[in-house]
All heavy atoms as a GROMACS GRO file, in nm:
protein
  566
    1MET      N    1   0.085  -0.116   0.000
    1MET     CA    2   0.000   0.000   0.000
    1MET      C    3   0.090   0.123   0.000
    1MET      O    4   0.184   0.131   0.078
    1MET     CB    5  -0.088  -0.003   0.126
    1MET     CG    6  -0.167   0.121   0.144
    1MET     SD    7  -0.263   0.128   0.298
    1MET     CE    8  -0.292  -0.038   0.343
    2GLY      N    9   0.063   0.216  -0.086
    2GLY     CA   10   0.140   0.338  -0.090
    2GLY      C   11   0.079   0.443   0.002
    2GLY      O   12  -0.042   0.447   0.023
    3VAL      N   13   0.165   0.526   0.060
    3VAL     CA   14   0.119   0.633   0.149
    3VAL      C   15   0.196   0.761   0.120
    3VAL      O   16   0.302   0.758   0.058
    3VAL     CB   17   0.137   0.595   0.298
    3VAL    CG1   18   0.059   0.472   0.334
    3VAL    CG2   19   0.283   0.578   0.333
    4VAL      N   20   0.143   0.872   0.169
    4VAL     CA   21   0.216   0.998   0.169
    4VAL      C   22   0.276   1.009   0.309
    4VAL      O   23   0.203   1.031   0.406
    4VAL     CB   24   0.122   1.117   0.138
    4VAL    CG1   25   0.198   1.248   0.144
    4VAL    CG2   26   0.054   1.098   0.004
    5PRO      N   27   0.409   0.989   0.322
    5PRO     CA   28   0.470   0.977   0.454
    5PRO      C   29   0.435   1.088   0.554
    5PRO      O   30   0.409   1.059   0.671
    5PRO     CB   31   0.620   0.977   0.425
    5PRO     CG   32   0.630   0.924   0.287
    5PRO     CD   33   0.508   0.975   0.216
    6ASP      N   34   0.431   1.212   0.511
    6ASP     CA   35   0.403   1.322   0.604
    6ASP      C   36   0.256   1.329   0.645
    6ASP      O   37   0.224   1.384   0.750
    6ASP     CB   38   0.443   1.456   0.540
    6ASP     CG   39   0.593   1.463   0.512
    6ASP    OD1   40   0.669   1.387   0.575
    6ASP    OD2   41   0.632   1.543   0.426
    7GLN      N   42   0.167   1.273   0.565
    7GLN     CA   43   0.024   1.280   0.593
    7GLN      C   44  -0.030   1.155   0.665
    7GLN      O   45  -0.130   1.163   0.735
    7GLN     CB   46  -0.054   1.299   0.462
    7GLN     CG   47  -0.020   1.426   0.389
    7GLN     CD   48  -0.063   1.550   0.466
    7GLN    OE1   49  -0.171   1.554   0.522
    7GLN    NE2   50   0.023   1.650   0.469
    8GLU      N   51   0.034   1.042   0.647
    8GLU     CA   52  -0.018   0.916   0.700
    8GLU      C   53  -0.040   0.916   0.852
    8GLU      O   54  -0.141   0.862   0.899
    8GLU     CB   55   0.075   0.801   0.660
    8GLU     CG   56   0.020   0.664   0.691
    8GLU     CD   57  -0.105   0.627   0.609
    8GLU    OE1   58  -0.129   0.691   0.506
    8GLU    OE2   59  -0.178   0.536   0.651
    9PRO      N   60   0.049   0.976   0.933
    9PRO     CA   61   0.024   0.976   1.078
    9PRO      C   62  -0.105   1.046   1.120
    9PRO      O   63  -0.153   1.025   1.231
    9PRO     CB   64   0.146   1.048   1.134
    9PRO     CG   65   0.253   1.023   1.034
    9PRO     CD   66   0.181   1.028   0.901
   10LYS      N   67  -0.164   1.126   1.033
   10LYS     CA   68  -0.292   1.190   1.063
   10LYS      C   69  -0.408   1.093   1.046
   10LYS      O   70  -0.518   1.119   1.094
   10LYS     CB   71  -0.314   1.311   0.971
   10LYS     CG   72  -0.212   1.421   0.990
   10LYS     CD   73  -0.233   1.530   0.889
   10LYS     CE   74  -0.124   1.636   0.901
   10LYS     NZ   75  -0.139   1.740   0.797
   11ILE      N   76  -0.383   0.981   0.976
   11ILE     CA   77  -0.489   0.888   0.941
   11ILE      C   78  -0.476   0.754   1.014
   11ILE      O   79  -0.575   0.697   1.057
   11ILE     CB   80  -0.490   0.864   0.788
   11ILE    CG1   81  -0.512   0.997   0.717
   11ILE    CG2   82  -0.595   0.762   0.747
   11ILE    CD1   83  -0.483   0.993   0.569
   12THR      N   84  -0.353   0.703   1.024
   12THR     CA   85  -0.331   0.573   1.088
   12THR      C   86  -0.225   0.585   1.196
   12THR      O   87  -0.160   0.689   1.211
   12THR     CB   88  -0.284   0.466   0.987
   12THR    OG1   89  -0.150   0.498   0.946
   12THR    CG2   90  -0.376   0.457   0.867
   13THR      N   91  -0.204   0.477   1.269
   13THR     CA   92  -0.100   0.473   1.372
   13THR      C   93   0.017   0.384   1.330
   13THR      O   94   0.094   0.340   1.414
   13THR     CB   95  -0.158   0.422   1.505
   13THR    OG1   96  -0.213   0.291   1.484
   13THR    CG2   97  -0.264   0.514   1.560
   14LEU      N   98   0.030   0.358   1.201
   14LEU     CA   99   0.139   0.270   1.154
   14LEU      C  100   0.276   0.320   1.201
   14LEU      O  101   0.362   0.240   1.237
   14LEU     CB  102   0.138   0.260   1.002
   14LEU     CG  103   0.024   0.179   0.941
   14LEU    CD1  104   0.028   0.188   0.789
   14LEU    CD2  105   0.030   0.035   0.987
   15ASN      N  106   0.295   0.451   1.203
   15ASN     CA  107   0.425   0.505   1.242
   15ASN      C  108   0.459   0.475   1.388
   15ASN      O  109   0.575   0.476   1.426
   15ASN     CB  110   0.431   0.656   1.216
   15ASN     CG  111   0.332   0.733   1.300
   15ASN    OD1  112   0.216   0.695   1.311
   15ASN    ND2  113   0.376   0.842   1.357
   16THR      N  114   0.361   0.443   1.471
   16THR     CA  115   0.387   0.411   1.612
   16THR      C  116   0.415   0.263   1.633
   16THR      O  117   0.447   0.222   1.743
   16THR     CB  118   0.267   0.452   1.701
   16THR    OG1  119   0.155   0.370   1.668
   16THR    CG2  120   0.234   0.599   1.685
   17GLN      N  121   0.401   0.183   1.528
   17GLN     CA  122   0.418   0.038   1.540
   17GLN      C  123   0.555  -0.010   1.492
   17GLN      O  124   0.579  -0.130   1.483
   17GLN     CB  125   0.306  -0.032   1.464
   17GLN     CG  126   0.169   0.001   1.521
   17GLN     CD  127   0.056  -0.060   1.443
   17GLN    OE1  128   0.076  -0.147   1.360
   17GLN    NE2  129  -0.065  -0.016   1.469
   18ILE      N  130   0.645   0.083   1.462
   18ILE     CA  131   0.779   0.048   1.416
   18ILE      C  132   0.859  -0.011   1.532
   18ILE      O  133   0.870   0.050   1.638
   18ILE     CB  134   0.853   0.171   1.359
   18ILE    CG1  135   0.772   0.233   1.245
   18ILE    CG2  136   0.994   0.136   1.316
   18ILE    CD1  137   0.758   0.147   1.123
   19THR      N  138   0.913  -0.130   1.512
   19THR     CA  139   0.994  -0.194   1.616
   19THR      C  140   1.143  -0.190   1.582
   19THR      O  141   1.226  -0.207   1.671
   19THR     CB  142   0.951  -0.341   1.637
   19THR    OG1  143   0.962  -0.412   1.515
   19THR    CG2  144   0.807  -0.348   1.687
   20GLN      N  145   1.175  -0.173   1.454
   20GLN     CA  146   1.314  -0.162   1.410
   20GLN      C  147   1.321  -0.058   1.299
   20GLN      O  148   1.232  -0.051   1.215
   20GLN     CB  149   1.366  -0.295   1.354
   20GLN     CG  150   1.373  -0.407   1.454
   20GLN     CD  151   1.421  -0.535   1.387
   20GLN    OE1  152   1.515  -0.535   1.311
   20GLN    NE2  153   1.351  -0.644   1.414
   21GLY      N  154   1.426   0.020   1.297
   21GLY     CA  155   1.443   0.119   1.192
   21GLY      C  156   1.355   0.239   1.215
   21GLY      O  157   1.331   0.281   1.328
   22HIS      N  158   1.300   0.294   1.105
   22HIS     CA  159   1.218   0.413   1.115
   22HIS      C  160   1.104   0.408   1.014
   22HIS      O  161   1.104   0.325   0.922
   22HIS     CB  162   1.302   0.540   1.094
   22HIS     CG  163   1.371   0.545   0.960
   22HIS    ND1  164   1.309   0.590   0.846
   22HIS    CD2  165   1.497   0.509   0.923
   22HIS    CE1  166   1.394   0.584   0.744
   22HIS    NE2  167   1.508   0.534   0.788
   23TYR      N  168   1.010   0.499   1.032
   23TYR     CA  169   0.895   0.508   0.942
   23TYR      C  170   0.939   0.573   0.811
   23TYR      O  171   1.049   0.624   0.797
   23TYR     CB  172   0.782   0.587   1.008
   23TYR     CG  173   0.652   0.578   0.934
   23TYR    CD1  174   0.587   0.456   0.921
   23TYR    CD2  175   0.594   0.690   0.876
   23TYR    CE1  176   0.467   0.446   0.851
   23TYR    CE2  177   0.474   0.681   0.807
   23TYR     CZ  178   0.412   0.559   0.795
   23TYR     OH  179   0.295   0.549   0.725
   24LEU      N  180   0.852   0.574   0.715
   24LEU     CA  181   0.879   0.630   0.584
   24LEU      C  182   0.903   0.781   0.592
   24LEU      O  183   0.841   0.849   0.672
   24LEU     CB  184   0.761   0.603   0.491
   24LEU     CG  185   0.722   0.456   0.475
   24LEU    CD1  186   0.592   0.445   0.398
   24LEU    CD2  187   0.833   0.379   0.407
   25THR      N  188   0.994   0.829   0.507
   25THR     CA  189   1.020   0.972   0.497
   25THR      C  190   1.032   1.010   0.350
   25THR      O  191   1.065   0.926   0.266
   25THR     CB  192   1.152   1.012   0.568
   25THR    OG1  193   1.262   0.952   0.499
   25THR    CG2  194   1.152   0.970   0.714
   26ALA      N  195   1.010   1.135   0.323
   26ALA     CA  196   1.024   1.185   0.186
   26ALA      C  197   1.171   1.182   0.143
   26ALA      O  198   1.201   1.178   0.024
   26ALA     CB  199   0.969   1.326   0.175
   27GLN      N  200   1.263   1.181   0.239
   27GLN     CA  201   1.406   1.179   0.207
   27GLN      C  202   1.452   1.045   0.152
   27GLN      O  203   1.558   1.035   0.091
   27GLN     CB  204   1.490   1.215   0.332
   27GLN     CG  205   1.477   1.358   0.376
   27GLN     CD  206   1.345   1.388   0.446
   27GLN    OE1  207   1.285   1.301   0.508
   27GLN    NE2  208   1.297   1.510   0.433
   28VAL      N  209   1.376   0.940   0.175
   28VAL     CA  210   1.408   0.807   0.122
   28VAL      C  211   1.287   0.761   0.040
   28VAL      O  212   1.206   0.681   0.086
   28VAL     CB  213   1.440   0.706   0.235
   28VAL    CG1  214   1.486   0.573   0.177
   28VAL    CG2  215   1.543   0.760   0.331
   29PRO      N  216   1.274   0.812  -0.083
   29PRO     CA  217   1.154   0.784  -0.161
   29PRO      C  218   1.134   0.637  -0.199
   29PRO      O  219   1.023   0.596  -0.228
   29PRO     CB  220   1.171   0.870  -0.286
   29PRO     CG  221   1.317   0.898  -0.294
   29PRO     CD  222   1.368   0.898  -0.154
   30LYS      N  223   1.240   0.559  -0.197
   30LYS     CA  224   1.225   0.416  -0.229
   30LYS      C  225   1.248   0.329  -0.106
   30LYS      O  226   1.297   0.217  -0.113
   30LYS     CB  227   1.319   0.377  -0.342
   30LYS     CG  228   1.275   0.435  -0.474
   30LYS     CD  229   1.352   0.374  -0.589
   30LYS     CE  230   1.301   0.431  -0.719
   30LYS     NZ  231   1.371   0.374  -0.832
   31GLY      N  232   1.206   0.383   0.010
   31GLY     CA  233   1.211   0.306   0.133
   31GLY      C  234   1.077   0.237   0.154
   31GLY      O  235   0.973   0.287   0.112
   32VAL      N  236   1.080   0.122   0.219
   32VAL     CA  237   0.957   0.050   0.252
   32VAL      C  238   0.962   0.005   0.397
   32VAL      O  239   1.069  -0.015   0.454
   32VAL     CB  240   0.932  -0.073   0.161
   32VAL    CG1  241   0.908  -0.032   0.019
   32VAL    CG2  242   1.044  -0.173   0.169
   33VAL      N  243   0.844  -0.011   0.453
   33VAL     CA  244   0.826  -0.067   0.587
   33VAL      C  245   0.750  -0.197   0.568
   33VAL      O  246   0.651  -0.202   0.495
   33VAL     CB  247   0.748   0.029   0.678
   33VAL    CG1  248   0.714  -0.037   0.809
   33VAL    CG2  249   0.827   0.157   0.701
   34ILE      N  250   0.798  -0.303   0.630
   34ILE     CA  251   0.730  -0.433   0.618
   34ILE      C  252   0.698  -0.486   0.757
   34ILE      O  253   0.757  -0.444   0.857
   34ILE     CB  254   0.814  -0.536   0.539
   34ILE    CG1  255   0.944  -0.570   0.611
   34ILE    CG2  256   0.841  -0.485   0.398
   34ILE    CD1  257   1.022  -0.684   0.546
   35GLY      N  258   0.608  -0.580   0.762
   35GLY     CA  259   0.571  -0.642   0.888
   35GLY      C  260   0.678  -0.738   0.937
   35GLY      O  261   0.753  -0.796   0.858
   36ASP      N  262   0.684  -0.755   1.068
   36ASP     CA  263   0.785  -0.843   1.127
   36ASP      C  264   0.766  -0.989   1.086
   36ASP      O  265   0.863  -1.061   1.064
   36ASP     CB  266   0.789  -0.830   1.279
   36ASP     CG  267   0.656  -0.854   1.348
   36ASP    OD1  268   0.552  -0.870   1.281
   36ASP    OD2  269   0.654  -0.852   1.473
   37LYS      N  270   0.641  -1.031   1.068
   37LYS     CA  271   0.617  -1.170   1.027
   37LYS      C  272   0.669  -1.194   0.885
   37LYS      O  273   0.734  -1.295   0.859
   37LYS     CB  274   0.468  -1.202   1.037
   37LYS     CG  275   0.437  -1.347   1.013
   37LYS     CD  276   0.291  -1.378   1.041
   37LYS     CE  277   0.263  -1.525   1.019
   37LYS     NZ  278   0.124  -1.559   1.046
   38LEU      N  279   0.644  -1.100   0.793
   38LEU     CA  280   0.694  -1.113   0.657
   38LEU      C  281   0.846  -1.111   0.657
   38LEU      O  282   0.910  -1.193   0.589
   38LEU     CB  283   0.640  -1.001   0.567
   38LEU     CG  284   0.696  -0.998   0.425
   38LEU    CD1  285   0.663  -1.127   0.350
   38LEU    CD2  286   0.644  -0.876   0.350
   39ALA      N  287   0.906  -1.020   0.732
   39ALA     CA  288   1.053  -1.011   0.738
   39ALA      C  289   1.113  -1.143   0.784
   39ALA      O  290   1.212  -1.191   0.727
   39ALA     CB  291   1.096  -0.897   0.831
   40SER      N  292   1.052  -1.203   0.885
   40SER     CA  293   1.101  -1.331   0.937
   40SER      C  294   1.081  -1.443   0.835
   40SER      O  295   1.170  -1.525   0.813
   40SER     CB  296   1.028  -1.365   1.067
   40SER     OG  297   1.064  -1.492   1.114
   41THR      N  298   0.966  -1.444   0.771
   41THR     CA  299   0.933  -1.549   0.675
   41THR      C  300   1.029  -1.551   0.557
   41THR      O  301   1.073  -1.657   0.512
   41THR     CB  302   0.788  -1.535   0.625
   41THR    OG1  303   0.700  -1.547   0.736
   41THR    CG2  304   0.754  -1.639   0.521
   42ILE      N  305   1.062  -1.432   0.505
   42ILE     CA  306   1.149  -1.428   0.387
   42ILE      C  307   1.296  -1.403   0.424
   42ILE      O  308   1.381  -1.397   0.337
   42ILE     CB  309   1.100  -1.326   0.282
   42ILE    CG1  310   1.100  -1.184   0.338
   42ILE    CG2  311   0.964  -1.365   0.231
   42ILE    CD1  312   1.058  -1.078   0.236
   43GLY      N  313   1.324  -1.392   0.554
   43GLY     CA  314   1.462  -1.385   0.602
   43GLY      C  315   1.536  -1.257   0.568
   43GLY      O  316   1.652  -1.263   0.526
   44ILE      N  317   1.470  -1.142   0.584
   44ILE     CA  318   1.539  -1.016   0.557
   44ILE      C  319   1.533  -0.925   0.679
   44ILE      O  320   1.454  -0.945   0.770
   44ILE     CB  321   1.483  -0.944   0.433
   44ILE    CG1  322   1.336  -0.906   0.451
   44ILE    CG2  323   1.502  -1.028   0.309
   44ILE    CD1  324   1.284  -0.818   0.340
   45ASP      N  325   1.619  -0.824   0.678
   45ASP     CA  326   1.629  -0.730   0.790
   45ASP      C  327   1.642  -0.589   0.734
   45ASP      O  328   1.640  -0.569   0.612
   45ASP     CB  329   1.751  -0.766   0.876
   45ASP     CG  330   1.737  -0.719   1.019
   45ASP    OD1  331   1.644  -0.642   1.049
   45ASP    OD2  332   1.820  -0.760   1.102
   46LEU      N  333   1.660  -0.494   0.821
   46LEU     CA  334   1.679  -0.356   0.778
   46LEU      C  335   1.793  -0.345   0.678
   46LEU      O  336   1.894  -0.414   0.690
   46LEU     CB  337   1.712  -0.267   0.899
   46LEU     CG  338   1.602  -0.248   1.000
   46LEU    CD1  339   1.654  -0.166   1.118
   46LEU    CD2  340   1.481  -0.183   0.940
   47GLY      N  341   1.777  -0.261   0.579
   47GLY     CA  342   1.880  -0.240   0.477
   47GLY      C  343   1.872  -0.336   0.360
   47GLY      O  344   1.939  -0.315   0.260
   48ALA      N  345   1.790  -0.440   0.373
   48ALA     CA  346   1.776  -0.535   0.262
   48ALA      C  347   1.706  -0.467   0.146
   48ALA      O  348   1.623  -0.380   0.163
   48ALA     CB  349   1.697  -0.658   0.307
   49GLU      N  350   1.743  -0.509   0.027
   49GLU     CA  351   1.675  -0.459  -0.093
   49GLU      C  352   1.575  -0.565  -0.139
   49GLU      O  353   1.606  -0.684  -0.140
   49GLU     CB  354   1.776  -0.431  -0.204
   49GLU     CG  355   1.864  -0.312  -0.175
   49GLU     CD  356   1.955  -0.278  -0.290
   49GLU    OE1  357   1.992  -0.370  -0.368
   49GLU    OE2  358   1.991  -0.160  -0.304
   50ILE      N  359   1.456  -0.517  -0.174
   50ILE     CA  360   1.354  -0.607  -0.224
   50ILE      C  361   1.302  -0.552  -0.356
   50ILE      O  362   1.305  -0.433  -0.380
   50ILE     CB  363   1.238  -0.628  -0.124
   50ILE    CG1  364   1.169  -0.495  -0.093
   50ILE    CG2  365   1.286  -0.693   0.003
   50ILE    CD1  366   1.045  -0.510  -0.007
   51VAL      N  367   1.256  -0.642  -0.442
   51VAL     CA  368   1.198  -0.604  -0.570
   51VAL      C  369   1.048  -0.621  -0.558
   51VAL      O  370   0.999  -0.728  -0.522
   51VAL     CB  371   1.252  -0.690  -0.685
   51VAL    CG1  372   1.183  -0.654  -0.815
   51VAL    CG2  373   1.403  -0.674  -0.698
   52LEU      N  374   0.975  -0.515  -0.587
   52LEU     CA  375   0.830  -0.523  -0.588
   52LEU      C  376   0.782  -0.524  -0.732
   52LEU      O  377   0.825  -0.443  -0.814
   52LEU     CB  378   0.770  -0.403  -0.515
   52LEU     CG  379   0.804  -0.391  -0.366
   52LEU    CD1  380   0.738  -0.268  -0.306
   52LEU    CD2  381   0.762  -0.516  -0.291
   53LEU      N  382   0.695  -0.619  -0.761
   53LEU     CA  383   0.635  -0.632  -0.895
   53LEU      C  384   0.490  -0.590  -0.886
   53LEU      O  385   0.421  -0.622  -0.790
   53LEU     CB  386   0.644  -0.776  -0.944
   53LEU     CG  387   0.781  -0.838  -0.949
   53LEU    CD1  388   0.770  -0.986  -0.982
   53LEU    CD2  389   0.866  -0.767  -1.053
   54THR      N  390   0.442  -0.523  -0.989
   54THR     CA  391   0.303  -0.479  -0.990
   54THR      C  392   0.249  -0.483  -1.133
   54THR      O  393   0.326  -0.489  -1.228
   54THR     CB  394   0.289  -0.337  -0.932
   54THR    OG1  395   0.151  -0.306  -0.921
   54THR    CG2  396   0.360  -0.235  -1.017
   55GLN      N  397   0.120  -0.480  -1.143
   55GLN     CA  398   0.056  -0.473  -1.273
   55GLN      C  399  -0.010  -0.336  -1.286
   55GLN      O  400  -0.087  -0.294  -1.200
   55GLN     CB  401  -0.049  -0.582  -1.289
   55GLN     CG  402  -0.111  -0.584  -1.427
   55GLN     CD  403  -0.204  -0.702  -1.445
   55GLN    OE1  404  -0.225  -0.781  -1.355
   55GLN    NE2  405  -0.262  -0.713  -1.562
   56ALA      N  406   0.019  -0.266  -1.393
   56ALA     CA  407  -0.039  -0.134  -1.419
   56ALA      C  408  -0.182  -0.149  -1.469
   56ALA      O  409  -0.225  -0.258  -1.506
   56ALA     CB  410   0.046  -0.060  -1.522
   57ALA      N  411  -0.254  -0.038  -1.469
   57ALA     CA  412  -0.394  -0.040  -1.514
   57ALA      C  413  -0.407  -0.089  -1.658
   57ALA      O  414  -0.509  -0.150  -1.694
   57ALA     CB  415  -0.454   0.099  -1.501
   58ASP      N  416  -0.302  -0.067  -1.739
   58ASP     CA  417  -0.309  -0.111  -1.879
   58ASP      C  418  -0.266  -0.256  -1.898
   58ASP      O  419  -0.259  -0.306  -2.008
   58ASP     CB  420  -0.225  -0.020  -1.969
   58ASP     CG  421  -0.076  -0.028  -1.941
   58ASP    OD1  422  -0.033  -0.106  -1.851
   58ASP    OD2  423   0.000   0.043  -2.008
   59GLY      N  424  -0.235  -0.325  -1.787
   59GLY     CA  425  -0.197  -0.465  -1.794
   59GLY      C  426  -0.048  -0.490  -1.802
   59GLY      O  427  -0.003  -0.603  -1.791
   60SER      N  428   0.030  -0.386  -1.823
   60SER     CA  429   0.176  -0.403  -1.829
   60SER      C  430   0.232  -0.429  -1.690
   60SER      O  431   0.168  -0.399  -1.589
   60SER     CB  432   0.242  -0.279  -1.890
   60SER     OG  433   0.222  -0.167  -1.806
   61MET      N  434   0.350  -0.488  -1.686
   61MET     CA  435   0.416  -0.518  -1.559
   61MET      C  436   0.514  -0.408  -1.525
   61MET      O  437   0.580  -0.352  -1.612
   61MET     CB  438   0.490  -0.652  -1.567
   61MET     CG  439   0.399  -0.772  -1.588
   61MET     SD  440   0.279  -0.794  -1.456
   61MET     CE  441   0.385  -0.839  -1.322
   62GLY      N  442   0.522  -0.378  -1.397
   62GLY     CA  443   0.618  -0.280  -1.350
   62GLY      C  444   0.695  -0.339  -1.233
   62GLY      O  445   0.648  -0.431  -1.167
   63ASN      N  446   0.815  -0.289  -1.211
   63ASN     CA  447   0.895  -0.336  -1.097
   63ASN      C  448   0.994  -0.228  -1.058
   63ASN      O  449   1.026  -0.141  -1.137
   63ASN     CB  450   0.967  -0.467  -1.129
   63ASN     CG  451   1.067  -0.451  -1.241
   63ASN    OD1  452   1.171  -0.389  -1.222
   63ASN    ND2  453   1.038  -0.505  -1.357
   64ASP      N  454   1.040  -0.236  -0.934
   64ASP     CA  455   1.143  -0.145  -0.887
   64ASP      C  456   1.206  -0.205  -0.763
   64ASP      O  457   1.150  -0.294  -0.699
   64ASP     CB  458   1.085  -0.007  -0.855
   64ASP     CG  459   1.184   0.106  -0.884
   64ASP    OD1  460   1.306   0.079  -0.885
   64ASP    OD2  461   1.140   0.220  -0.904
   65VAL      N  462   1.325  -0.155  -0.729
   65VAL     CA  463   1.398  -0.202  -0.611
   65VAL      C  464   1.377  -0.103  -0.498
   65VAL      O  465   1.389   0.019  -0.518
   65VAL     CB  466   1.549  -0.216  -0.642
   65VAL    CG1  467   1.625  -0.261  -0.518
   65VAL    CG2  468   1.570  -0.314  -0.757
   66TYR      N  469   1.344  -0.154  -0.380
   66TYR     CA  470   1.320  -0.072  -0.262
   66TYR      C  471   1.408  -0.122  -0.147
   66TYR      O  472   1.444  -0.239  -0.143
   66TYR     CB  473   1.174  -0.079  -0.220
   66TYR     CG  474   1.081  -0.019  -0.322
   66TYR    CD1  475   1.034  -0.094  -0.430
   66TYR    CD2  476   1.042   0.113  -0.313
   66TYR    CE1  477   0.950  -0.039  -0.526
   66TYR    CE2  478   0.957   0.169  -0.409
   66TYR     CZ  479   0.913   0.093  -0.514
   66TYR     OH  480   0.831   0.148  -0.608
   67THR      N  481   1.439  -0.032  -0.055
   67THR     CA  482   1.520  -0.067   0.062
   67THR      C  483   1.431  -0.071   0.186
   67THR      O  484   1.354   0.022   0.210
   67THR     CB  485   1.632   0.037   0.083
   67THR    OG1  486   1.712   0.040  -0.035
   67THR    CG2  487   1.719   0.000   0.202
   68VAL      N  488   1.445  -0.175   0.266
   68VAL     CA  489   1.368  -0.188   0.390
   68VAL      C  490   1.427  -0.090   0.492
   68VAL      O  491   1.542  -0.104   0.533
   68VAL     CB  492   1.372  -0.333   0.444
   68VAL    CG1  493   1.298  -0.341   0.578
   68VAL    CG2  494   1.313  -0.430   0.344
   69VAL      N  495   1.346   0.011   0.530
   69VAL     CA  496   1.392   0.111   0.627
   69VAL      C  497   1.328   0.091   0.763
   69VAL      O  498   1.373   0.147   0.862
   69VAL     CB  499   1.365   0.255   0.577
   69VAL    CG1  500   1.443   0.284   0.451
   69VAL    CG2  501   1.216   0.281   0.558
   70GLY      N  502   1.221   0.012   0.768
   70GLY     CA  503   1.154  -0.012   0.895
   70GLY      C  504   1.082  -0.144   0.897
   70GLY      O  505   1.040  -0.196   0.793
   71ILE      N  506   1.070  -0.198   1.017
   71ILE     CA  507   0.994  -0.321   1.039
   71ILE      C  508   0.893  -0.290   1.149
   71ILE      O  509   0.927  -0.231   1.252
   71ILE     CB  510   1.086  -0.438   1.078
   71ILE    CG1  511   1.181  -0.469   0.962
   71ILE    CG2  512   1.005  -0.561   1.117
   71ILE    CD1  513   1.284  -0.576   0.989
   72LEU      N  514   0.767  -0.328   1.124
   72LEU     CA  515   0.663  -0.299   1.222
   72LEU      C  516   0.599  -0.425   1.274
   72LEU      O  517   0.606  -0.531   1.212
   72LEU     CB  518   0.558  -0.204   1.164
   72LEU     CG  519   0.471  -0.251   1.046
   72LEU    CD1  520   0.353  -0.334   1.093
   72LEU    CD2  521   0.420  -0.131   0.971
   73HIS      N  522   0.538  -0.412   1.390
   73HIS     CA  523   0.458  -0.519   1.447
   73HIS      C  524   0.318  -0.466   1.462
   73HIS      O  525   0.294  -0.371   1.536
   73HIS     CB  526   0.512  -0.564   1.583
   73HIS     CG  527   0.428  -0.669   1.647
   73HIS    ND1  528   0.430  -0.799   1.604
   73HIS    CD2  529   0.339  -0.662   1.748
   73HIS    CE1  530   0.345  -0.869   1.678
   73HIS    NE2  531   0.287  -0.788   1.766
   74ASN      N  532   0.224  -0.527   1.390
   74ASN     CA  533   0.084  -0.483   1.394
   74ASN      C  534   0.018  -0.538   1.520
   74ASN      O  535  -0.010  -0.657   1.530
   74ASN     CB  536   0.011  -0.530   1.270
   74ASN     CG  537  -0.129  -0.476   1.261
   74ASN    OD1  538  -0.182  -0.423   1.358
   74ASN    ND2  539  -0.189  -0.489   1.146
   75ARG      N  540  -0.005  -0.451   1.615
   75ARG     CA  541  -0.065  -0.492   1.743
   75ARG      C  542  -0.214  -0.523   1.731
   75ARG      O  543  -0.274  -0.573   1.824
   75ARG     CB  544  -0.043  -0.382   1.847
   75ARG     CG  545   0.104  -0.366   1.881
   75ARG     CD  546   0.126  -0.265   1.990
   75ARG     NE  547   0.155  -0.130   1.947
   75ARG     CZ  548   0.267  -0.087   1.888
   75ARG    NH1  549   0.360  -0.174   1.860
   75ARG    NH2  550   0.285   0.038   1.857
   76ALA      N  551  -0.274  -0.494   1.616
   76ALA     CA  552  -0.417  -0.518   1.599
   76ALA      C  553  -0.449  -0.664   1.575
   76ALA      O  554  -0.564  -0.704   1.579
   76ALA     CB  555  -0.469  -0.434   1.482
   77ARG      N  556  -0.349  -0.747   1.550
   77ARG     CA  557  -0.374  -0.889   1.522
   77ARG      C  558  -0.420  -0.962   1.642
   77ARG      O  559  -0.392  -0.950   1.751
   77ARG     CB  560  -0.248  -0.955   1.468
   77ARG     CG  561  -0.219  -0.915   1.326
   77ARG     CD  562  -0.109  -0.997   1.271
   77ARG     NE  563   0.011  -0.912   1.275
   77ARG     CZ  564   0.132  -0.955   1.248
   77ARG    NH1  565   0.154  -1.078   1.221
   77ARG    NH2  566   0.235  -0.876   1.250
   0.00000   0.00000   0.00000
């Protein structure tokens, strides 16, 4: 899910659930925050690079490399 880093804390509490690293900032436009369970499952930590694949509205495929800047634990589970 994409967010506007400076605006998201007004809507959700995701920024308060960071257990490692930091929340998203405009200074790191290709930073991502992932859940602790996903990080453990795929065996990555802060600083790891991940490739995200997506499908555009026109059906074409897109991808880019992102750096894990934060890991969160969702207390709502």
